[in-house]
N, C-alpha and C positions, 0 to 999 in steps of 0.2 A: 583924743589921746589917753589909749587904754593905761588902765593898773596893770600894774608889776609887784611882784613879792618884792621884797628889800628888808634891811635892818637898819635900825641906829642905835649907835651906840652914845652914851653920855656918861661924861664923868664931871661930876659936882665938886667941887673945890670948899665950899664954904654952905653946909648945909641951912644953918639959918640963915643965911643971905640969899639963897638962891631956890631954895625946894620949893616953896610957896610957887614961887613965878611959875618953876618949871611943871609943877603939877597944873597949873591953871591953863598951860600949853597944853599939855597933852589931853586934858580935858577937851578942850577944842577940837583936837583930831581923833578923840575915841572911837570914832564907827571904824577907824580905817586901820586901828590898830589890833592887831589879830592876838596876840603877845606881849607881856611886859614884864618883867624880871626886875628887882631893885637888890643889889647887894652893897651892905657897909664893909669898906675896906678899912677897917678900925689904925692897922698898922701906919697908913700913911693919910688918916684924918679924910677920908673922900668916900663919895658912893658912887657906885657904878650901876647905871640903867640900862638895860638893852631891849630894843624893841623889836617885835616882828612886824611889819605894816605891809599893806595892800593899799598902794597909791599911784596916783602918777608922776612923773619926774616934777609937774611943776608943786603939787601937792607936798611934795617930798621938800623942796626947795625952800617952800615955805616954810613949814614945821624946823627943817633945821636953821634958814636963817632968824628965825625967831627965839630960838632955842642957843643958839650961837652968841644972840646981843648981851644973852642974860650973864652978866659979871661972874667970874669963878665958875662958868661952865665951859665944857669942851664936847663938840658934837663931831661926828662922823656918821656918814652913811654910803650905802650901794641901792642899786636896784639889780633884780636879775635883768638879763638881757631881755627875752621875750615872757 
């Protein structure tokens, strides 16, 4: 299975509760993360992380599955067709 370019959008609604777990998960996939941008959205008391990744669909599924299992975390992703 070949790697493809993609993105992951992560919203963290309770930073104190979830940020450490999210960062630990992202460290495990660090070799396949091309870019990471994190922005606080203080008006809504949440934090947004966007990732650019180069992964197989299986890797992306594993990453998003782990992130989605974390309390107060919402995650969405997509990979390029080729």
